[in-house]
C-alpha positions as CSV (number, residue, x, y, z in Angstrom):
1,M,-86.4,6.2,-18.8
2,M,-83.1,7.3,-20.0
3,R,-83.4,10.6,-18.2
4,S,-84.3,8.9,-14.9
5,S,-81.4,6.5,-15.1
6,Q,-78.8,9.3,-15.3
7,P,-78.9,10.2,-11.5
8,V,-78.5,6.5,-10.7
9,M,-75.4,6.2,-13.0
10,V,-73.9,9.3,-11.4
11,L,-74.4,7.8,-8.0
12,I,-72.8,4.5,-9.1
13,K,-69.7,6.4,-10.5
14,Q,-69.4,8.3,-7.3
15,A,-69.6,5.1,-5.2
16,V,-66.9,3.5,-7.4
17,L,-64.7,6.6,-7.0
18,I,-65.0,6.5,-3.2
19,V,-64.2,2.8,-3.1
20,A,-61.2,3.2,-5.4
21,T,-59.9,6.1,-3.3
22,A,-60.3,4.1,-0.1
23,L,-58.4,1.2,-1.5
24,M,-55.6,3.5,-2.7
25,W,-55.2,4.7,0.9
26,L,-55.5,1.3,2.4
27,C,-53.0,-0.5,0.2
28,P,-49.9,0.6,2.0
29,F,-51.4,-0.5,5.3
30,L,-52.4,-3.8,3.9
31,G,-48.9,-4.3,2.6
32,L,-47.5,-3.3,5.9
33,A,-49.7,-5.9,7.6
34,Q,-48.3,-8.6,5.2
35,E,-44.8,-7.6,6.0
36,E,-45.4,-7.8,9.7
37,K,-46.8,-11.3,9.3
38,A,-43.7,-12.3,7.4
39,A,-41.3,-10.7,10.0
40,P,-41.3,-13.7,12.4
41,E,-40.0,-15.9,9.5
42,Q,-37.1,-13.6,8.9
43,T,-36.3,-13.4,12.6
44,D,-36.4,-17.2,12.8
45,Q,-34.0,-17.3,9.9
46,V,-31.5,-15.1,11.6
47,T,-31.7,-16.7,15.1
48,N,-31.4,-20.1,13.6
49,R,-27.7,-19.4,13.0
50,G,-26.9,-22.5,11.0
51,P,-25.4,-22.5,7.5
52,L,-27.3,-20.2,5.2
53,G,-29.2,-21.2,2.2
54,L,-27.8,-20.1,-1.2
55,S,-28.6,-17.5,-3.8
56,S,-27.0,-16.6,-7.0
57,V,-25.9,-13.2,-5.5
58,W,-22.5,-12.5,-4.2
59,V,-21.3,-9.5,-2.2
60,V,-18.3,-7.1,-2.2
61,V,-18.2,-5.3,1.1
62,N,-17.0,-1.8,0.7
63,L,-14.6,-0.8,3.5
64,F,-14.2,2.7,2.4
65,S,-16.8,5.4,3.5
66,G,-19.9,5.7,1.4
67,P,-22.0,3.2,-0.4
68,T,-19.3,2.2,-2.9
69,S,-15.8,3.0,-3.9
70,K,-13.4,2.7,-6.9
71,Q,-11.6,-0.2,-5.2
72,A,-14.8,-2.1,-4.4
73,V,-15.9,-1.7,-8.1
74,I,-12.5,-3.0,-9.3
75,V,-12.7,-6.0,-6.9
76,R,-16.2,-6.8,-8.2
77,D,-15.2,-6.5,-11.9
78,K,-12.1,-8.6,-11.3
79,M,-14.0,-11.3,-9.5
80,I,-16.3,-11.5,-12.6
81,R,-13.2,-11.7,-14.8
82,A,-11.9,-14.6,-12.6
83,G,-15.1,-16.5,-13.2
84,A,-17.6,-15.5,-10.5
85,E,-21.1,-16.6,-11.4
86,G,-24.4,-14.9,-10.6
87,Q,-24.8,-11.2,-9.7
88,G,-22.2,-9.3,-7.8
89,I,-23.4,-6.4,-5.6
90,I,-21.5,-3.9,-3.5
91,V,-22.7,-3.4,0.1
92,P,-21.2,-0.7,2.5
93,Y,-19.7,-2.2,5.6
94,K,-22.3,-0.5,7.8
95,D,-25.1,-2.5,6.0
96,A,-23.2,-5.8,6.0
97,T,-25.2,-6.9,9.1
98,V,-26.2,-10.4,10.2
99,E,-29.8,-9.6,9.3
100,N,-29.0,-8.3,5.8
101,I,-26.6,-11.1,4.9
102,A,-29.2,-13.7,6.1
103,R,-31.7,-12.2,3.7
104,I,-29.2,-12.0,0.7
105,K,-27.8,-15.5,1.3
106,P,-24.7,-14.7,-0.8
107,A,-22.7,-17.4,-2.5
108,F,-19.5,-15.7,-1.1
109,I,-18.3,-12.3,0.2
110,A,-15.2,-10.4,-0.8
111,L,-13.9,-7.7,1.6
112,S,-12.5,-4.7,-0.3
113,P,-9.3,-2.7,0.5
114,N,-9.7,0.3,2.8
115,G,-8.6,3.9,2.5
116,I,-7.5,5.0,6.0
117,P,-5.9,3.4,9.1
118,W,-8.3,1.4,11.2
119,C,-7.6,3.6,14.2
120,K,-9.1,6.5,12.3
121,Y,-12.6,5.0,12.2
122,R,-14.1,7.0,15.0
123,G,-17.5,8.2,16.2
124,K,-20.3,6.9,14.0
125,S,-18.0,5.2,11.5
126,G,-16.1,3.5,14.4
127,A,-19.3,2.1,15.8
128,E,-20.5,0.9,12.4
129,L,-17.1,-0.8,11.9
130,Q,-17.3,-2.6,15.2
131,N,-20.9,-3.8,14.3
132,F,-19.6,-5.1,11.0
133,L,-16.7,-6.9,12.6
134,Q,-19.0,-8.6,15.1
135,S,-21.3,-9.6,12.3
136,L,-18.4,-11.0,10.3
137,K,-17.7,-13.6,12.9
138,V,-21.3,-14.9,12.7
139,I,-21.2,-14.8,8.9
140,I,-18.1,-16.9,8.8
141,E,-18.5,-19.4,11.7
142,E,-22.2,-19.9,11.9
143,F,-23.6,-18.9,8.4
144,Q,-20.6,-20.6,6.8
145,V,-20.4,-18.0,4.0
146,P,-17.0,-18.2,2.1
147,I,-15.0,-15.0,2.6
148,L,-12.0,-13.5,0.8
149,G,-10.4,-10.4,2.4
150,I,-8.1,-8.3,0.1
151,C,-5.5,-6.0,1.5
152,G,-7.5,-4.0,4.1
153,G,-10.2,-6.7,3.9
154,H,-7.5,-9.2,5.0
155,Q,-6.7,-7.0,8.0
156,A,-10.4,-6.6,8.8
157,L,-10.7,-10.4,8.9
158,A,-8.0,-10.5,11.6
159,L,-9.6,-7.7,13.6
160,A,-13.0,-9.4,13.6
161,F,-11.5,-12.3,15.5
162,G,-9.4,-10.4,18.0
163,G,-6.1,-10.0,16.0
164,K,-4.0,-6.8,16.0
165,V,-3.2,-4.6,13.0
166,G,-0.6,-1.8,13.1
167,P,2.0,0.1,10.9
168,I,4.6,-2.1,9.2
169,K,7.4,-0.2,11.1
170,G,5.5,0.3,14.3
171,G,3.7,-1.4,17.2
172,E,0.3,-3.1,17.2
173,D,-1.2,-0.1,19.1
174,D,0.5,2.6,17.1
175,C,-1.7,4.9,14.9
176,F,0.2,6.5,12.0
177,P,-1.4,8.3,9.0
178,Y,-0.9,6.6,5.7
179,G,1.9,8.1,3.8
180,H,4.1,8.9,6.8
181,N,5.5,5.4,7.5
182,P,7.2,2.7,5.4
183,T,5.1,0.7,3.0
184,E,5.3,-2.4,0.9
185,R,4.6,-1.3,-2.6
186,G,4.9,-2.8,-6.0
187,R,5.5,-6.4,-6.9
188,H,6.9,-8.7,-4.2
189,N,7.3,-12.4,-3.8
190,V,5.5,-14.2,-0.9
191,Y,6.4,-17.7,0.2
192,V,3.9,-20.6,0.9
193,L,4.2,-22.0,4.4
194,Q,1.9,-24.9,4.0
195,D,-0.3,-26.6,1.3
196,D,-3.9,-25.4,0.9
197,P,-6.5,-25.5,-1.9
198,I,-6.0,-21.8,-2.4
199,F,-2.6,-22.6,-3.9
200,R,-3.9,-25.2,-6.5
201,S,-1.6,-25.4,-9.5
202,M,0.8,-22.7,-8.0
203,G,4.4,-22.9,-6.9
204,K,5.9,-22.2,-3.5
205,S,6.6,-18.6,-4.4
206,L,3.9,-16.2,-5.5
207,N,4.5,-12.8,-7.2
208,L,1.8,-10.4,-6.1
209,V,1.1,-6.6,-6.2
210,Q,1.4,-5.0,-2.8
211,N,0.4,-1.5,-1.6
212,H,-0.1,-1.2,2.2
213,Y,1.1,0.7,5.2
214,D,-0.4,-1.5,7.9
215,E,-0.1,-5.2,8.5
216,I,-1.4,-7.9,10.8
217,K,0.7,-7.7,13.9
218,R,-0.9,-10.5,15.8
219,L,-2.7,-13.4,14.2
220,P,-6.0,-14.2,16.0
221,D,-6.6,-17.6,17.6
222,G,-8.2,-20.0,15.2
223,F,-6.3,-18.8,12.1
224,I,-3.5,-20.3,10.2
225,A,-0.6,-18.4,8.5
226,L,-0.4,-19.8,4.9
227,A,2.2,-17.5,3.4
228,E,4.8,-14.9,4.4
229,N,7.7,-12.8,3.2
230,R,10.6,-10.9,4.8
231,L,8.6,-7.8,5.5
232,C,5.2,-9.2,6.6
233,P,4.8,-12.6,8.3
234,Y,1.1,-12.9,7.7
235,Q,0.7,-12.4,3.9
236,I,-2.0,-15.0,3.5
237,I,-4.2,-16.4,6.3
238,R,-7.1,-18.8,6.7
239,H,-9.7,-19.6,9.3
240,A,-9.0,-23.1,10.7
241,T,-12.4,-24.5,10.1
242,S,-14.3,-22.2,7.7
243,P,-13.5,-21.1,4.1
244,A,-12.4,-17.6,5.1
245,Y,-9.2,-16.3,3.6
246,G,-7.2,-13.1,3.8
247,V,-4.6,-12.0,1.3
248,Q,-2.5,-8.9,2.2
249,A,-1.7,-8.3,-1.5
250,H,-4.0,-6.9,-4.2
251,T,-5.1,-10.1,-5.9
252,E,-7.3,-8.0,-8.1
253,Y,-4.3,-6.9,-10.1
254,W,-2.6,-9.5,-12.4
255,L,-1.1,-9.8,-15.8
256,P,-1.0,-12.7,-18.3
257,S,2.7,-12.9,-17.7
258,R,2.3,-12.7,-13.9
259,P,-1.0,-14.4,-13.2
260,D,-0.7,-15.3,-9.5
261,G,-3.3,-12.8,-8.3
262,G,-5.9,-14.0,-10.7
263,T,-5.1,-17.7,-9.9
264,L,-5.7,-17.0,-6.2
265,L,-9.1,-15.5,-7.1
266,R,-10.1,-18.5,-9.3
267,N,-8.9,-20.9,-6.6
268,F,-11.0,-19.1,-4.0
269,L,-14.1,-19.3,-6.3
270,A,-13.6,-23.0,-6.7
271,I,-13.3,-23.4,-2.9
272,A,-16.5,-21.4,-2.4
273,R,-18.4,-23.5,-5.0
274,E,-17.2,-26.8,-3.4
275,H,-18.0,-25.6,0.1
276,N,-21.5,-24.4,-0.9
277,Q,-22.3,-27.7,-2.5
278,L,-21.1,-29.9,0.3
279,F,-22.3,-27.9,3.3
280,R,-24.8,-25.1,2.6
281,L,-26.9,-26.9,-0.1
282,Q,-26.8,-30.1,1.9
283,N,-28.0,-28.2,5.0
284,V,-30.9,-26.8,3.0
285,R,-31.9,-30.3,1.8
286,E,-31.8,-31.6,5.3
287,R,-34.0,-28.8,6.6
288,K,-36.6,-29.4,3.8
289,K,-36.6,-33.1,4.6
290,V,-37.2,-32.5,8.3
291,S,-39.9,-30.0,7.4
292,T,-41.6,-32.5,5.1
293,E,-41.5,-35.2,7.8
294,K,-43.1,-32.9,10.3
295,Q,-45.9,-32.0,7.9
296,G,-46.4,-35.7,7.2
């Protein structure tokens, strides 16, 4: 009996092997089918275009070429030092699309400095920049994600809404290489034009680190100038109805004896938390309530 059962056992083992092999090959296709079924939900989320839900992740958009940069890392680390909660990730500007931001649901977004004049973003990088700037309008006005633009990120904020950026000592359509035109560099005072939560516990004069060749030449419609100095009239700006701020200075650099850059970061984080509680989380609760009522 033992001998006669051996061929049967062999056949069973071969059958198991065949089934296992078939499943191994089918698994990727089964997973793909599941992803395809989930796709309409993601599309609906993007086309809904209301305030996004909220995750514990926040984003630094890298405006240099490549997936990351030294400046983007510094901004991320200094946001953490200023009290940012959750996980900070760096996303290249080409990947900061409406669809990706809708999936991430970031608590806030910081726009890093950039490394070359905006007029030098050409070809593929120029097309990717324009896609990002178009996405930025949706992220701010429809998704209601708090934004802080730093130096080049401040300028990108203006460009996204139709503003103009050009050399400090040039016209709005001039294109000068960095290093060949005057710059604002080192510590300079900027002067508050009107009260705003970004200036909580601060005076009317702020001492900030500057290092830029370009500046906002024309403020876009729907933005407010919050601070200026003799050289640049648009040192700090804000969207009129959304928590989107731009600071021409490098707020990521501050000292215990000169804390204004760090104070601006902490104030922005407080604004973002308050906005998310009042608008984004409330919107999520209302959607859940409507969904429950429909199911009932």
